[in-house]
py3Dmol code that shows the C-alpha trace and the ligand (Angstrom):
import py3Dmol

protein = """\
ATOM      1  CA  MET A   1     -61.749   0.146  -3.269  1.00  0.00           C
ATOM      2  CA  PRO A   2     -59.143   1.221  -5.803  1.00  0.00           C
ATOM      3  CA  ILE A   3     -58.121  -1.583  -8.285  1.00  0.00           C
ATOM      4  CA  GLY A   4     -55.542  -1.201 -10.949  1.00  0.00           C
ATOM      5  CA  ILE A   5     -55.683  -2.637 -14.419  1.00  0.00           C
ATOM      6  CA  ILE A   6     -52.591  -2.704 -16.597  1.00  0.00           C
ATOM      7  CA  GLY A   7     -53.638  -3.400 -20.170  1.00  0.00           C
ATOM      8  CA  GLY A   8     -52.448  -2.652 -23.699  1.00  0.00           C
ATOM      9  CA  THR A   9     -53.966  -0.686 -26.511  1.00  0.00           C
ATOM     10  CA  GLY A  10     -57.781  -0.633 -26.399  1.00  0.00           C
ATOM     11  CA  PHE A  11     -58.049  -1.044 -22.637  1.00  0.00           C
ATOM     12  CA  SER A  12     -59.057   2.524 -21.796  1.00  0.00           C
ATOM     13  CA  GLN A  13     -62.714   1.449 -21.594  1.00  0.00           C
ATOM     14  CA  LEU A  14     -64.440  -1.123 -19.520  1.00  0.00           C
ATOM     15  CA  PRO A  15     -68.183  -1.867 -20.157  1.00  0.00           C
ATOM     16  CA  GLY A  16     -70.215  -0.424 -17.337  1.00  0.00           C
ATOM     17  CA  PHE A  17     -67.378   1.663 -15.934  1.00  0.00           C
ATOM     18  CA  ASP A  18     -66.884   5.356 -16.382  1.00  0.00           C
ATOM     19  CA  LEU A  19     -63.115   5.614 -16.785  1.00  0.00           C
ATOM     20  CA  HIS A  20     -60.900   8.555 -17.681  1.00  0.00           C
ATOM     21  CA  LEU A  21     -57.275   8.977 -18.337  1.00  0.00           C
ATOM     22  CA  GLU A  22     -55.315  10.660 -15.581  1.00  0.00           C
ATOM     23  CA  GLU A  23     -51.705  11.890 -15.521  1.00  0.00           C
ATOM     24  CA  VAL A  24     -49.789  10.800 -12.358  1.00  0.00           C
ATOM     25  CA  THR A  25     -46.365  12.065 -11.456  1.00  0.00           C
ATOM     26  CA  THR A  26     -44.091   9.683  -9.549  1.00  0.00           C
ATOM     27  CA  ALA A  27     -40.412   9.525  -8.533  1.00  0.00           C
ATOM     28  CA  PHE A  28     -39.888   7.569 -11.763  1.00  0.00           C
ATOM     29  CA  GLY A  29     -41.600  10.067 -13.993  1.00  0.00           C
ATOM     30  CA  ALA A  30     -45.097  10.943 -15.051  1.00  0.00           C
ATOM     31  CA  VAL A  31     -47.534   8.355 -16.506  1.00  0.00           C
ATOM     32  CA  THR A  32     -51.045   8.393 -17.813  1.00  0.00           C
ATOM     33  CA  VAL A  33     -53.011   5.822 -15.867  1.00  0.00           C
ATOM     34  CA  LEU A  34     -54.522   3.079 -18.029  1.00  0.00           C
ATOM     35  CA  ARG A  35     -52.126   3.863 -20.760  1.00  0.00           C
ATOM     36  CA  GLY A  36     -49.795   1.060 -21.962  1.00  0.00           C
ATOM     37  CA  SER A  37     -47.904  -0.043 -24.986  1.00  0.00           C
ATOM     38  CA  ILE A  38     -46.339  -3.426 -25.917  1.00  0.00           C
ATOM     39  CA  ALA A  39     -42.937  -2.083 -26.865  1.00  0.00           C
ATOM     40  CA  GLN A  40     -42.174   0.388 -24.137  1.00  0.00           C
ATOM     41  CA  ILE A  41     -43.750  -0.021 -20.732  1.00  0.00           C
ATOM     42  CA  ALA A  42     -43.007   2.326 -17.848  1.00  0.00           C
ATOM     43  CA  TYR A  43     -42.956  -0.571 -15.390  1.00  0.00           C
ATOM     44  CA  GLN A  44     -41.817   1.310 -12.313  1.00  0.00           C
ATOM     45  CA  ALA A  45     -43.897   4.419 -12.943  1.00  0.00           C
ATOM     46  CA  ASN A  46     -47.078   2.354 -13.676  1.00  0.00           C
ATOM     47  CA  ILE A  47     -46.761   0.423 -10.372  1.00  0.00           C
ATOM     48  CA  ALA A  48     -45.688   3.512  -8.410  1.00  0.00           C
ATOM     49  CA  ALA A  49     -48.669   5.448  -9.833  1.00  0.00           C
ATOM     50  CA  LEU A  50     -51.153   2.731  -8.937  1.00  0.00           C
ATOM     51  CA  LYS A  51     -49.680   2.444  -5.464  1.00  0.00           C
ATOM     52  CA  GLY A  52     -49.900   6.215  -5.137  1.00  0.00           C
ATOM     53  CA  LEU A  53     -53.548   6.126  -6.094  1.00  0.00           C
ATOM     54  CA  GLY A  54     -54.160   3.574  -3.260  1.00  0.00           C
ATOM     55  CA  CYS A  55     -54.622   0.518  -5.421  1.00  0.00           C
ATOM     56  CA  THR A  56     -54.593  -2.692  -3.320  1.00  0.00           C
ATOM     57  CA  HIS A  57     -55.177  -5.031  -6.283  1.00  0.00           C
ATOM     58  CA  ILE A  58     -54.033  -5.114  -9.927  1.00  0.00           C
ATOM     59  CA  LEU A  59     -55.464  -7.164 -12.786  1.00  0.00           C
ATOM     60  CA  ALA A  60     -53.110  -7.184 -15.763  1.00  0.00           C
ATOM     61  CA  THR A  61     -53.585  -8.477 -19.243  1.00  0.00           C
ATOM     62  CA  ASN A  62     -51.091  -9.519 -21.896  1.00  0.00           C
ATOM     63  CA  ALA A  63     -50.704 -11.389 -25.155  1.00  0.00           C
ATOM     64  CA  VAL A  64     -48.840 -14.690 -25.087  1.00  0.00           C
ATOM     65  CA  GLY A  65     -47.741 -17.458 -27.440  1.00  0.00           C
ATOM     66  CA  GLY A  66     -48.670 -21.021 -26.475  1.00  0.00           C
ATOM     67  CA  ILE A  67     -45.757 -23.350 -25.975  1.00  0.00           C
ATOM     68  CA  ARG A  68     -47.854 -26.353 -24.883  1.00  0.00           C
ATOM     69  CA  ALA A  69     -49.908 -27.938 -27.666  1.00  0.00           C
ATOM     70  CA  ASP A  70     -53.080 -27.875 -25.581  1.00  0.00           C
ATOM     71  CA  ILE A  71     -52.796 -24.111 -24.978  1.00  0.00           C
ATOM     72  CA  GLU A  72     -54.362 -22.961 -28.227  1.00  0.00           C
ATOM     73  CA  PRO A  73     -54.827 -19.538 -29.814  1.00  0.00           C
ATOM     74  CA  GLY A  74     -58.060 -18.045 -28.464  1.00  0.00           C
ATOM     75  CA  HIS A  75     -57.612 -19.612 -25.001  1.00  0.00           C
ATOM     76  CA  LEU A  76     -56.813 -17.676 -21.837  1.00  0.00           C
ATOM     77  CA  VAL A  77     -54.123 -18.467 -19.282  1.00  0.00           C
ATOM     78  CA  VAL A  78     -53.680 -17.420 -15.633  1.00  0.00           C
ATOM     79  CA  PRO A  79     -49.998 -17.869 -14.702  1.00  0.00           C
ATOM     80  CA  ASP A  80     -49.002 -18.909 -11.216  1.00  0.00           C
ATOM     81  CA  GLN A  81     -45.199 -18.893 -11.825  1.00  0.00           C
ATOM     82  CA  PHE A  82     -42.815 -17.135 -14.224  1.00  0.00           C
ATOM     83  CA  LEU A  83     -39.423 -17.740 -15.765  1.00  0.00           C
ATOM     84  CA  ASP A  84     -37.523 -14.471 -16.240  1.00  0.00           C
ATOM     85  CA  PHE A  85     -35.550 -14.235 -19.482  1.00  0.00           C
ATOM     86  CA  THR A  86     -35.573 -10.429 -19.645  1.00  0.00           C
ATOM     87  CA  LYS A  87     -32.251  -8.705 -19.949  1.00  0.00           C
ATOM     88  CA  GLN A  88     -32.303  -4.988 -19.513  1.00  0.00           C
ATOM     89  CA  ARG A  89     -35.264  -3.853 -17.471  1.00  0.00           C
ATOM     90  CA  PRO A  90     -35.674  -2.135 -14.138  1.00  0.00           C
ATOM     91  CA  LEU A  91     -35.503  -4.572 -11.251  1.00  0.00           C
ATOM     92  CA  THR A  92     -36.866  -2.683  -8.218  1.00  0.00           C
ATOM     93  CA  LEU A  93     -38.740   0.356  -7.115  1.00  0.00           C
ATOM     94  CA  SER A  94     -35.859   1.319  -4.878  1.00  0.00           C
ATOM     95  CA  GLU A  95     -33.642   2.109  -7.880  1.00  0.00           C
ATOM     96  CA  GLY A  96     -32.286   5.618  -7.684  1.00  0.00           C
ATOM     97  CA  THR A  97     -33.522   6.095  -4.094  1.00  0.00           C
ATOM     98  CA  ASP A  98     -31.709   5.969  -0.775  1.00  0.00           C
ATOM     99  CA  GLU A  99     -33.749   2.915   0.291  1.00  0.00           C
ATOM    100  CA  GLU A 100     -32.064  -0.400   0.977  1.00  0.00           C
ATOM    101  CA  ILE A 101     -32.324  -2.835  -1.971  1.00  0.00           C
ATOM    102  CA  PRO A 102     -35.097  -5.259  -1.026  1.00  0.00           C
ATOM    103  CA  HIS A 103     -34.999  -9.031  -1.598  1.00  0.00           C
ATOM    104  CA  ILE A 104     -38.615  -9.685  -2.595  1.00  0.00           C
ATOM    105  CA  ASP A 105     -40.175 -13.089  -1.896  1.00  0.00           C
ATOM    106  CA  VAL A 106     -41.725 -14.455  -5.101  1.00  0.00           C
ATOM    107  CA  THR A 107     -42.559 -17.906  -3.888  1.00  0.00           C
ATOM    108  CA  ASN A 108     -46.166 -17.088  -4.892  1.00  0.00           C
ATOM    109  CA  PRO A 109     -45.636 -14.255  -7.351  1.00  0.00           C
ATOM    110  CA  TYR A 110     -49.273 -14.003  -8.443  1.00  0.00           C
ATOM    111  CA  CYS A 111     -52.089 -13.453  -5.904  1.00  0.00           C
ATOM    112  CA  SER A 112     -53.842 -16.801  -5.337  1.00  0.00           C
ATOM    113  CA  TYR A 113     -57.222 -15.148  -4.732  1.00  0.00           C
ATOM    114  CA  LEU A 114     -57.119 -12.973  -7.886  1.00  0.00           C
ATOM    115  CA  ARG A 115     -56.042 -16.018  -9.957  1.00  0.00           C
ATOM    116  CA  ARG A 116     -58.984 -18.020  -8.714  1.00  0.00           C
ATOM    117  CA  LEU A 117     -61.318 -15.106  -9.291  1.00  0.00           C
ATOM    118  CA  ILE A 118     -60.247 -14.546 -12.887  1.00  0.00           C
ATOM    119  CA  ALA A 119     -60.330 -18.287 -13.684  1.00  0.00           C
ATOM    120  CA  GLU A 120     -63.790 -18.667 -12.204  1.00  0.00           C
ATOM    121  CA  GLN A 121     -65.169 -15.672 -14.159  1.00  0.00           C
ATOM    122  CA  ALA A 122     -63.572 -16.956 -17.386  1.00  0.00           C
ATOM    123  CA  GLY A 123     -65.082 -20.399 -16.808  1.00  0.00           C
ATOM    124  CA  GLU A 124     -68.487 -18.926 -16.128  1.00  0.00           C
ATOM    125  CA  ALA A 125     -68.268 -16.876 -19.325  1.00  0.00           C
ATOM    126  CA  GLY A 126     -67.626 -20.074 -21.299  1.00  0.00           C
ATOM    127  CA  LEU A 127     -64.034 -19.185 -22.160  1.00  0.00           C
ATOM    128  CA  VAL A 128     -61.280 -21.793 -22.187  1.00  0.00           C
ATOM    129  CA  VAL A 129     -58.868 -20.924 -19.375  1.00  0.00           C
ATOM    130  CA  HIS A 130     -55.715 -22.703 -18.256  1.00  0.00           C
ATOM    131  CA  GLN A 131     -54.595 -22.294 -14.653  1.00  0.00           C
ATOM    132  CA  ASP A 132     -51.288 -23.019 -12.946  1.00  0.00           C
ATOM    133  CA  VAL A 133     -49.416 -21.971 -16.038  1.00  0.00           C
ATOM    134  CA  VAL A 134     -45.680 -21.058 -16.135  1.00  0.00           C
ATOM    135  CA  TYR A 135     -45.220 -17.763 -18.019  1.00  0.00           C
ATOM    136  CA  VAL A 136     -41.854 -17.215 -19.702  1.00  0.00           C
ATOM    137  CA  CYS A 137     -40.946 -13.549 -20.177  1.00  0.00           C
ATOM    138  CA  THR A 138     -38.485 -12.716 -22.915  1.00  0.00           C
ATOM    139  CA  GLU A 139     -36.940  -9.337 -23.647  1.00  0.00           C
ATOM    140  CA  GLY A 140     -38.337  -8.953 -27.176  1.00  0.00           C
ATOM    141  CA  PRO A 141     -39.218  -7.017 -29.177  1.00  0.00           C
ATOM    142  CA  ARG A 142     -38.318  -9.879 -31.534  1.00  0.00           C
ATOM    143  CA  PHE A 143     -40.194 -13.157 -31.302  1.00  0.00           C
ATOM    144  CA  GLU A 144     -38.270 -16.221 -30.107  1.00  0.00           C
ATOM    145  CA  THR A 145     -36.412 -18.765 -32.172  1.00  0.00           C
ATOM    146  CA  PRO A 146     -37.840 -22.297 -32.251  1.00  0.00           C
ATOM    147  CA  ALA A 147     -34.695 -23.414 -30.379  1.00  0.00           C
ATOM    148  CA  GLU A 148     -35.427 -21.009 -27.576  1.00  0.00           C
ATOM    149  CA  ILE A 149     -39.001 -22.193 -27.406  1.00  0.00           C
ATOM    150  CA  GLN A 150     -37.777 -25.824 -27.165  1.00  0.00           C
ATOM    151  CA  MET A 151     -35.519 -24.774 -24.336  1.00  0.00           C
ATOM    152  CA  PHE A 152     -38.400 -23.020 -22.529  1.00  0.00           C
ATOM    153  CA  ALA A 153     -40.538 -26.113 -22.994  1.00  0.00           C
ATOM    154  CA  GLN A 154     -37.807 -28.262 -21.354  1.00  0.00           C
ATOM    155  CA  LEU A 155     -37.576 -25.836 -18.485  1.00  0.00           C
ATOM    156  CA  GLY A 156     -41.289 -26.120 -17.808  1.00  0.00           C
ATOM    157  CA  GLY A 157     -42.538 -23.002 -19.591  1.00  0.00           C
ATOM    158  CA  ASP A 158     -46.131 -23.192 -20.847  1.00  0.00           C
ATOM    159  CA  VAL A 159     -46.557 -19.749 -22.547  1.00  0.00           C
ATOM    160  CA  VAL A 160     -44.273 -16.961 -23.600  1.00  0.00           C
ATOM    161  CA  GLY A 161     -44.730 -13.187 -23.609  1.00  0.00           C
ATOM    162  CA  MET A 162     -42.722 -10.001 -23.375  1.00  0.00           C
ATOM    163  CA  THR A 163     -44.564  -7.786 -20.935  1.00  0.00           C
ATOM    164  CA  GLY A 164     -45.315  -9.592 -17.618  1.00  0.00           C
ATOM    165  CA  VAL A 165     -41.940  -9.197 -15.882  1.00  0.00           C
ATOM    166  CA  PRO A 166     -40.862  -7.162 -13.950  1.00  0.00           C
ATOM    167  CA  GLU A 167     -44.444  -5.825 -13.602  1.00  0.00           C
ATOM    168  CA  VAL A 168     -45.428  -8.700 -11.301  1.00  0.00           C
ATOM    169  CA  VAL A 169     -42.294  -8.312  -9.210  1.00  0.00           C
ATOM    170  CA  LEU A 170     -42.696  -4.553  -8.807  1.00  0.00           C
ATOM    171  CA  ALA A 171     -46.313  -5.015  -7.794  1.00  0.00           C
ATOM    172  CA  ARG A 172     -45.212  -7.486  -5.152  1.00  0.00           C
ATOM    173  CA  GLU A 173     -42.534  -5.035  -3.988  1.00  0.00           C
ATOM    174  CA  ALA A 174     -45.293  -2.396  -3.714  1.00  0.00           C
ATOM    175  CA  GLU A 175     -47.333  -4.915  -1.689  1.00  0.00           C
ATOM    176  CA  ILE A 176     -50.183  -4.939  -4.138  1.00  0.00           C
ATOM    177  CA  CYS A 177     -52.080  -8.194  -4.929  1.00  0.00           C
ATOM    178  CA  TYR A 178     -51.481  -8.823  -8.612  1.00  0.00           C
ATOM    179  CA  ALA A 179     -52.649 -11.379 -11.191  1.00  0.00           C
ATOM    180  CA  SER A 180     -52.592 -11.428 -14.892  1.00  0.00           C
ATOM    181  CA  VAL A 181     -54.730 -12.954 -17.602  1.00  0.00           C
ATOM    182  CA  GLY A 182     -52.926 -13.915 -20.783  1.00  0.00           C
ATOM    183  CA  VAL A 183     -54.653 -14.100 -24.141  1.00  0.00           C
ATOM    184  CA  VAL A 184     -53.103 -16.827 -26.310  1.00  0.00           C
ATOM    185  CA  THR A 185     -52.717 -15.090 -29.662  1.00  0.00           C
ATOM    186  CA  ASN A 186     -50.607 -17.667 -31.446  1.00  0.00           C
ATOM    187  CA  TYR A 187     -48.618 -20.853 -31.020  1.00  0.00           C
ATOM    188  CA  ALA A 188     -45.019 -19.991 -30.090  1.00  0.00           C
ATOM    189  CA  ALA A 189     -42.238 -20.103 -32.747  1.00  0.00           C
ATOM    190  CA  GLY A 190     -41.642 -23.502 -34.263  1.00  0.00           C
ATOM    191  CA  ILE A 191     -44.669 -25.214 -32.676  1.00  0.00           C
ATOM    192  CA  THR A 192     -46.654 -25.340 -35.888  1.00  0.00           C
ATOM    193  CA  GLY A 193     -43.939 -24.492 -38.469  1.00  0.00           C
ATOM    194  CA  GLU A 194     -45.743 -21.235 -39.400  1.00  0.00           C
ATOM    195  CA  THR A 195     -43.884 -17.923 -39.098  1.00  0.00           C
ATOM    196  CA  LEU A 196     -45.171 -15.293 -36.618  1.00  0.00           C
ATOM    197  CA  THR A 197     -46.476 -11.859 -37.360  1.00  0.00           C
ATOM    198  CA  THR A 198     -47.486  -8.904 -35.116  1.00  0.00           C
ATOM    199  CA  ASP A 199     -50.688  -8.664 -37.211  1.00  0.00           C
ATOM    200  CA  GLU A 200     -51.924 -12.129 -36.107  1.00  0.00           C
ATOM    201  CA  VAL A 201     -51.236 -11.132 -32.472  1.00  0.00           C
ATOM    202  CA  ARG A 202     -53.178  -7.929 -32.939  1.00  0.00           C
ATOM    203  CA  GLU A 203     -56.027  -9.653 -34.737  1.00  0.00           C
ATOM    204  CA  LEU A 204     -56.589 -12.208 -32.010  1.00  0.00           C
ATOM    205  CA  MET A 205     -56.324  -9.560 -29.314  1.00  0.00           C
ATOM    206  CA  ASP A 206     -58.984  -7.517 -31.173  1.00  0.00           C
ATOM    207  CA  GLN A 207     -61.160 -10.554 -31.505  1.00  0.00           C
ATOM    208  CA  LEU A 208     -60.957 -11.461 -27.831  1.00  0.00           C
ATOM    209  CA  ARG A 209     -60.999  -7.966 -26.398  1.00  0.00           C
ATOM    210  CA  PRO A 210     -64.768  -7.741 -25.758  1.00  0.00           C
ATOM    211  CA  ASP A 211     -64.692 -11.082 -23.845  1.00  0.00           C
ATOM    212  CA  LEU A 212     -61.661  -9.904 -21.912  1.00  0.00           C
ATOM    213  CA  LEU A 213     -63.167  -6.583 -20.999  1.00  0.00           C
ATOM    214  CA  ALA A 214     -66.390  -8.238 -19.873  1.00  0.00           C
ATOM    215  CA  LEU A 215     -64.344 -10.675 -17.831  1.00  0.00           C
ATOM    216  CA  LEU A 216     -62.413  -7.901 -16.121  1.00  0.00           C
ATOM    217  CA  SER A 217     -65.564  -5.890 -15.389  1.00  0.00           C
ATOM    218  CA  GLU A 218     -67.191  -8.932 -13.802  1.00  0.00           C
ATOM    219  CA  ALA A 219     -64.055  -9.767 -11.802  1.00  0.00           C
ATOM    220  CA  ILE A 220     -63.825  -6.228 -10.467  1.00  0.00           C
ATOM    221  CA  THR A 221     -67.484  -6.220  -9.486  1.00  0.00           C
ATOM    222  CA  ARG A 222     -67.119  -9.426  -7.554  1.00  0.00           C
ATOM    223  CA  LEU A 223     -63.703  -8.650  -6.064  1.00  0.00           C
ATOM    224  CA  ASP A 224     -63.614  -8.958  -2.318  1.00  0.00           C
ATOM    225  CA  ALA A 225     -60.695  -6.814  -1.090  1.00  0.00           C
ATOM    226  CA  ASN A 226     -60.575  -8.655   2.241  1.00  0.00           C
ATOM    227  CA  ALA A 227     -60.495 -12.198   0.772  1.00  0.00           C
ATOM    228  CA  ASP A 228     -57.695 -14.427   2.004  1.00  0.00           C
ATOM    229  CA  CYS A 229     -54.721 -15.066  -0.229  1.00  0.00           C
ATOM    230  CA  LEU A 230     -51.132 -16.253   0.029  1.00  0.00           C
ATOM    231  CA  CYS A 231     -49.573 -12.852  -0.509  1.00  0.00           C
ATOM    232  CA  PRO A 232     -47.001 -12.405   2.323  1.00  0.00           C
ATOM    233  CA  PHE A 233     -47.944  -8.785   3.058  1.00  0.00           C
ATOM    234  CA  LYS A 234     -51.654  -9.591   3.621  1.00  0.00           C
TER     235      LYS A 234
END
"""
ligand_1 = """\
10
HPA
N -43.748 -14.578 -28.063
C -43.567 -13.516 -27.212
N -44.560 -12.644 -26.967
C -45.739 -12.864 -27.538
C -46.007 -13.937 -28.355
C -44.947 -14.848 -28.620
O -45.108 -15.861 -29.371
N -47.277 -13.861 -28.717
C -47.812 -12.775 -28.110
N -46.894 -12.150 -27.365
"""
view = py3Dmol.view(width=600, height=400)
view.addModel(protein, "pdb")
view.setStyle({"model": 0}, {"cartoon": {"style": "trace"}})
view.addModel(ligand_1, "xyz")
view.setStyle({"model": 1}, {"stick": {}})
view.zoomTo()
view.show()
């Protein structure tokens, strides 16, 4: 049962799993599976590669800033909706092909089964996890202004990150069940009055990585590929 994980630096190992890096060539270029970087993600190639490898499910991780006061650094979030504020990213896997441009249904963008699975595992591991969270995706690489964060809060955004879209959309287009777990590394800009640094994001990611890897390992072990979910292609 092939399952894809899209993680950042430090995610090339999972406790109890014998993983290796593998180069995969796709119509969108070659990628090394399980390789990722915050600043430049090969969104289309990553999803196309995992699809090509037969993945039916993807668990992704990302760092987020907390917009809501109760979503604190060190907590985890499992988004069920997103707000897309990206500006110049690939939009579809059909780009550059002869295929008709698809209009993908994203009523339930994240797989309901995978979301529940991750949240249950996190709860069992004693981690604080927020469900039904609205993920705001910005273009980056800069952090947001406090005014932008206030706008996102008014629009219903709960956390903000830079990497989750269009990954979730492309996974849906590829008909792969997808969910992501966000690590809250900081309060979003202006929430506490402190300035933001990449170092604090890295530090918290480093701190929480062992818990996150254990959580992913456990979720994969328990994953039932035939479980019911709301994904329209199931
Ligand atoms: N904003 C955007 N992306 C992020 C943040 C943030 O505050 N923290 C971690 N990734």
